N, C-alpha and C positions, 0 to 999 in steps of 0.2 A: 680862314683857310688859305687866303693869299699870303698872309704873314707866315703861316706855318710852312707853306711850300717854299717861300723865299728863304726862310731860315734853314730848311733842309738843303737848299742849293748852296747858299753862301757858306754854310758851316760844314760842307761835305768833307773838307780835309780832316776834320776832327770826327765827324759822325760816321764816316765810312770805316775807319779802323775800329772805332768803338762798336759799331754794329757787327763787324766781322768778329771782334773779340767776344761779344755776347753770344753769337751763334756758335763759336768754337767752345765757349764755356758750357753751353747747353749740351753740345756734342760730347765733350770730354768729361763732364761731371760723373756719369756712370763709371767711366774708366778710372777716374781718380778715387771714387768710393771703393771700387774693387781693389785697387792697389793699397788703400788704407787698411783693408782687412788683413793685409800681410804684416800688420803691426808696425806700419810706418806712420809718422806724423803727417799732418795736413801739408805742411810746406815741403818736406821731402817727397811726398807722393806727387804733388803738383809739379815739382821740378823734374822728377823722373819721367812723368807722362809728357810734359812739354819737350824735354830733351829728346825722347824717343820719337815723338811726332815730328818735330821740326828737323831731326836728323834724317828721318825717312823722306820727308818732303824735300829737303835739300839734296839728298843723294839722287832721288828720282829726277828732280829738276835739273841737276847737273848732267845726268846721262841724256835726258830728253833734249836739253839745249845742245849737247854735242851732236846728237842725231839730226837736229834741225839745221845746225850749221853745215853738216855733211850734205844734207839735201840741197842747201843753197849752193854749195861748191860743185856738186855733181849735176846740177840742173842743166847747164849748157850741153852736157853729154846726151841729154834726152831730146835735144832739138829735132833731130831727124825723125825719131819715132813719133813725136808730137805732130810734126809736119805731115807725116804719112796719114795719121788719124784725121787731121783736118782735111786733107785732100780727099780722103774717102767719103767725107761728109759733103763735099762741095757738089753743086749741081753740075752735071756734065755739060761740056761745050756743045752748042747746037740746039739745046733745049729752049723752049719758048721762054721759060723763066729766066734763063741765063742771058738770052738775047735781049730781053726787056731790061734786065739789070745793066747790061753793058751800054745800051742806048741811053738810059737815064744818066749814067756816069759820064758819057761823052757830052751829052747836052749840058750837064752841069758844068763841066770844064770849059766848054765854049762860052757859056754865059758869063762865067767868072772872068775869062780873058777879055771878052767884049766890054764888060763893065769897067775893068781896069784901064783899057785903052780909051774909053770914053771920058773917064775922069782925067786922064793925063792930057788928052786933047783939049778939053775945056779949060784946063789950068795952064796950058802952054808948056808943060813939062814932058819929058820923055817918060815912057812907061817904066815903072819901078822894076829894078832887077831883083831877082831872087837872091837872098843872102847865101854866101858860101860858108858852109859849116867849117869851123876851125876847132881843132882839138888842142886843149891846153894841158900840158903835162905838169902835174903837181910834184913838188919835191917830196922825197920820202920822209915820212914823219918819224920822229924819234920815239923812244919807248914811253916817256910820260904822256906825250900827245896821243899816242895810240891807245894807251890805257884810259885816258880821258874820253876818247871817242867811243870806246867799248862800254865803259861803265856809266858814262854820262846819261844815256837814255834809261838806264836801270836805276838811277838815283832815287826817283820817286817811288819805285816799287820797293827798294830796300828800306827807305824811310818808313813807308806804310807798314811793311812787314815788322820792323822793329817796334813801332807803336802798337801794333796788334799783339805782339808777344808780351809787351809790358802790360797792356790792358787785360789780356787773358789771364796772366799770372795773378794780378791783383783781384780779379773777379772770382777766380777759383779759390784763392786763399781766403777772401773776405766775403764769401757769398751769403753767409747767414747775417753778417752785419749789414750788407747792402739790402737784403730782404727786410730786415727790421726797420731800416731807414725809410724804405718805400712805404711800409705799413704806417710808420709814424707820420709821414707826409700826408697820408690819406685821412688821418684822424682816428682817435680812439673809438668813435662810434661806427667806424667802417671796418672793424677788425674781421668780421665774418666775410663780408664781400671781398675785401682785399686778399684774405687768406685763400678763399676759393679761387679767385682769379689767378693768384701766383701759383697755386698747386696745379690748376688746370693748364696754365701756360707752361710750367716746367715739365709736367707729365707729357703733354701733347707734343711740345717742341722737342724735348729730349728724345722721346720715343721715335717721333717722325724723322728727326735728323739722323739719329743713329741707324735706323733701318734704311733710310735713303742712302747714307754713306756706304753701308754694307752692300746694298743692292748695286749701287753704281760702281763700287770697287770690284765686285764680282763680275759685273757686266764688262768693265774695262779689261779685266784679266782674261776672260773668255774671248772677248773680241780680239785682243792682242795675240792670244795663242792661235785663234783661227786665222788671222792675217799671216802669222808666222808659218802656219801649215800650208797656206795657199802659196807662200813664197814671196810676198810683197816685202821689200826692205823696210827696216826701221819699225818693226812691229811694236816695240816698247812705246815709241812715240804715239802710234795710232791707238794703242790700248789706253794710255794715260789720257790722251785727248778725248777718247770715247767716254771714259769714266767722268772726266771733268765737265764735258759739255752736256751730260745728262742732267746736270743741275739746272741747266737753262731750259725753261719750259718751252715745249712745242718745237722750237727751231734748233735746239742744241743737238739732238741725235741725228737729224739729217745732215747737219754741217759736219759732225764727227765722221759720218760715213762718207761724205763727199771727198775728204782728203785722201784716204787710202784708195778709193776708187780712182781718183785722178792720178795717184802715184802708180797704180797698176796700169793705167792707160799710157803713162809716160814711159814706163820701164819695159813693158812686155809688148811684143807684137801681137796683134789680134785683140779680141775683146773677151776672151775666156776668163782671164784672171779678174778683170774688173767686174764681170757678171757674178763670179763666185763671191767676191767681197760684198757686192750688193745683196746677194741672197743670204749671206751670213748675217748681215745687218738686219734684214727683214725678219728672219727667223728669230734672232735674239730679241728684237724689239717686241714682236708679237708675244713670245713666251713671257718675257719679263713684265710687260705692261698688262697682260691679261691673265697671268697665272701667279707670278711671284709676288708682285706688288699687292694685288687684292688679298692674297693669303697672309702677307705680313702685316700690312696696316690699312686694309680696307679700301685700297686704291684711291682714297681721297683724303684731303687734309682739312675738310670743312670749308674749303673755298670753292666757289663755283668756277666752271671752266672759263666763262667770260671774264670773271674777276681776275683769274690768273693771267689771262692775256692782257687785260688792261693794266694790271699791276706791273707786268713785265715791261710794257712800253713806258709806263710812268716812271718807274725806278731807273730804267736804263737811260731815259732822258735826263733825270736828275743826277745820277751817280755813275753813268757809263756802264761798262761791262760788269763791274762789281755789283751795281744795282740790279742788273739782270739776274745774277746768281742769287742775290738776297731777296728778290721780289716775293717769293712764296713765303719764307719765314716771316718777313715783315708784314705781309698781308694777314697771316695767321694771328699775329700780335694785334693788328687793328681789329680783327673780328672778335678777339677776346675782350678788348677794350669796349667794343660795342655791346658785348653780352653782359658786362658787369657794371658799366657806367651808363645810367639811364639817358644822359644827355647825348651819348654817342651811339644810341641803339640803332640809328640809321645805318651805321657801318655794317652791323651784322646782317641787316636786311639786304643791303646792296651787294655785299661781298660773299656772304655765306651761301652754302649749298643746301641748307635745310629748307623745307617747304615753308613759305611765309603765309600761305593761305591754308586753312583747315580744309579737309576734304569736302565738307558740306558747303563752305563758302566758295570753294573752287567750282563745285557743281552748279551752285546758284549763279555765279558770275557768268559761266558759259551759257546758262539758260537766259540770263539777261541779255547776252550778246546774240541770242537766237541761234546758237550753235549747238544743235541737238546731237550732231555726230560726235563732237569732242565730249559732250556731257555723257554720252553712252560709253565712250572709252574710259572716262573716269570711273564710272560704275563698274565696268568690267575689270579694271585694274584692282579695285577694292575687293571685288568678289573672288579674285584669285587666291586671297589669303583669309577671307572671312565668310561665314555662312550668310545665307540670304536674310535671315531674321535680324542679324546684327546690322546688315546694310540698311534695312528698313528703319531700325531704331536709331542708329548712329548717324545716318546720312540723309535719307529721304525725308524723315519727319522734321529734322532741323531745317532742311531746305524749304519744306512747305511752310514752316513757322516764319522763316525770313521773308518769304513771298507774301504771307498773310499780313505780316507787320507792315511791309512796304505798301501793300494794297490798301490797308486801312488808313495809312498816312497819306494816301493819294499821290505817292511818288512813283507808282507804276502806271504806265499807259495801259488802257484796256486791251490793246492788241498784244502787248507783252505779257500781261497777266493771263490772257487766254492761251497764249503759246506755252507758257510755263506749265499751266494746269494740264493741257493736252499732252505735252511731252512727258510729264511725270506719270500720267495715266497710262500712256503707251509703254513707258519703261516698266511699270509694274506688270502689265500684261505680258510683255516680252520676257521678262525675267522669270515670271511664274511658269511660263511654258518651257523655258530653257532649263530651269532647275527643278523640273517636276519630279525627278527621281532622287533629289537630295534628301538624305536621311536625317542629317543634323540641322536643326533650325537655328540654334544659337551656339555660340562658342562656350563650352562648359568652363573654360579657364576664367571667365569673367565672374563666376560664382564662387571662386576659391576663397576660403576664409583667410583673413589676414594673419591669423595666428599660426597657420600651418608652416612647417619647416620646408625649406627649398628642396631638401633631399627627398621628400615624400610627394613632391608636386606631380611627378609622372604617375605614381600609383593612385593618387587622389583623382587625377583627371580621368584615368581609366575607369575608376569606380563611378564617377559622376556621369561618364558617357553611358555606362550600363544603366544607371538610374534614369537618365534621360530617355533611353530607348524603352525601358520598362514603362515610363510615364506615357509615351506615345502609344504603346500597345494597350495599356489600360484605358486610355482615352478613346481609342478606336473601338474597343469592344463594347462600350456602353452606349455609343451613338448619341451624345448630347446634342440637342438642337439649339442653334445659336443664330440670332439675327444681329447684324451690325448696322447701327443706325447713325447717320451723320447728324451732328447737333445743329449745324447751321448751313454752311455754304459748301462749295465744291472741294475746298481743301480738306474739310472734315470727311467728305465722301471718299476722297482718295485714300485717306488714312483708314477709313472703314474697309475699303477694298483690301488694303494690306492686312488688316486684322482678319478679315474673312479668309484670305488665302492661307495665312499661317494656321488658323484654327482648323481648316480643312486638312492641312498637312499633318496636324497633330491628331487627326482622326475624328473631329467633330463634324456634324452636319450643319454647315454654316452657309449663310447667304447675307447679302447686304442690300440695303434700300438705297435707291438713288434719291436725289434731292426732291424730284417730282413725286416719287412714291411716298416719301416722308411727309409731304404736305397733306396726304390723305390718311395719315397714320391715326389720327384721332377718331376717324369715322369707322374704320373696319380693320383693326389690327388682328383680331382673332382669326378672321377668315383669310386674311392676306398671308399671314405667317404664324402658324400655330407653333410657337417656340417655347422652350423652357427658360432661356437666358437671353437678355438683350444687352448688347454692348454698345454704349453710346460713345461715339467717337467725337472728341472735342479737341480742337487745336487752339492753344492760346495765341494771341493775348486776349481775345474777346469772346471766346466760346464758352467760358465757364457759366455765364448767366443763361445762355441758351440750353446748355446741358442740364442745368438745374431745373429749368422750366419743363423741359421734355421729360425729365425723370419724374417730376411730380405728376404730370399727365398720365404717364405709364403706371405709376404707383396707384393712382386713383382708379383707373379703369381696369387694370389687370393686377390685382393684389398678389396672385400666385406667381407672377413673373419675377424671376431673379434678375436684378439690374446691376450691371457693372459699368461704371463710368471710367472711360480712358481719357484722362486729361494729359495729353501727350507732351513730353518735354519738360514737365515740372520737376524740380530737383528731387523732392521727397514726397512720399505719400501723405505725410502730415501737412505739408504746405498745400497739397492738392485738396485734402479734406477741409482745410481752413478756407480755401477759396470757394468750395462747393457748398459748405454748410453741412449740418448733420440731419439725419432723419429722412434721407431721400433714397440713396442707393444702398445696395447691400455691400458692395465692395468698390474700391477705388484703385485704379492702376495708373501708373505714369509712363509705362512703356509697353510695347507689344509682348516682350518677354514676360513681364508680370501678368499680363492679361492671360496668356496661355497657361501659366502656372496656376492662376486663380481658377480658371475654368477646369483645370485638372482636379483641383481640390473640390470644386462644386460637383464634379462627376463622382468623386468618392462619397460626398455627402448625399447625392441622389441615390447611389447604390445602397447606402445604409438605410435611407428612408424606405426604399422598396423592400429591404430585407427585414427591418425591425419595426418600421412605422414611426421611428423617432429621428429627429434631425441630428446629424453628427456635427461635432465641433470641427471647425476648420483650423487646421494646423499646417500651414504651408511655409516653405522657405521664403516666399514673397512677403507673406504677412509678418514673418519673423524679422525680416530686414526692414520692412516698411512700417512696423509697429501697428 
């Protein structure tokens, strides 16, 4: 890393124009392709686009430079107005703060004189006299010297601009050849990865840079017209400055607004014009940042806010003002490298704005930190866009599984394990009360068949919603009695509570057994809970054996009891059945969704038995998917 940073710094004279040329190439590629559609070749199209772009840039730059020089010439005329503004801000004479300031200044002057006198006395010399300023008149410079003085400071800018134009020309003309060479450098076995990376980079950067240029150019135009309407001189200069400085993250727009505000303070008496310019800036920035940019490109570039700030500081230290402007595009390139190069994956984690922790890992981490408040906030954010059943299946059960695994590995302190269990139990109780009137238990979109067309998704979802509500109504009318039994420990009991609450929502008469009640299950199950179905709640990794043993006990003592084993979090029903073995349970589920669906089919089966005396075959979507 040190070598790379040193190379970026030492090679900045070549890398800066090359980076500018690459950014310009990404920005101008869509324009060149549009011009090529007018039956022009690649080279003529590139030359036309570059000629137009740099002609516009040169013309605007010439006018802006003239206005800037005019401000420098006219600045002495604003001296009296600026002096009046400063005087109005000064602390009035006679105030306590002004008296204290004067006293400190007088004491400082006396101490300075006493110190100089003491040094002169000790050395036997007279006190030093203050130098008399002398003004030296320079002879008038001739034309070549004057031209050298004017153009000299711009030599570096002109050289860099010439190199950027040459680089941009060759990149636009030979972009396919350059792409193929990059792919060849990566190797023949990396064609897929490199192609995806290049397509992603070109699509994201081209789209982002084009939209950002359009937004900033529009912003600068409106800002310049607004300043012109207010009456501040040199509106073109302030509009161009506002559009350019918007490319600088965070600090660019305030700096762009500060210049015309200062100009209004210097030119006009009073504060009215300066306040109007400031209000114009605030309104424009709020509208563009919160409405226009989110509408055009999602208000983000895939880079986190902190990474943008750090990148701006880093690249500005390495490459100066140009690095500040290029910081965001360069950081986007680094994130893409981290996404497609495994050895650089840390770049995407450090710089990207995508969540690096899954929702269940984030929830478990906050519980490990004993932060129940933030854990509840994570749950609430998820429930804003997902039903309660999906939250149980996708978040709470995986969180319980991680806690169980750590507890069996003895990596959890007993106090932390107790806190996690109590917090999750309280969360289930709180959410059950808060969402007591929620009609949809699970998101129907998750059951869409993969072969359906996208155009029919909306219609299919509506049909499935109707089927789900019909299922709930049918389930409620028959009143199936269900008991949810934990297979082993407290985590199994919390999952059993979730199953019980969802079965109740679906219309069943459900209850759950606590761990203490389950201990007496062998003695008196029939009088304790006269149920038709038992759902055994088992949470891996070590509950499969306990669930199998409990199932055999129930099967031996209560042959008429229908038994469903919920082995939560296992990938497929086939794997769950393989771990549990055969000949024990009637049905196996791996999620709460499947459990509710299977119980709905058992309800149909029970109704058929009552009506015909024969057991109906079970044909459910869950069994169809889980074989």
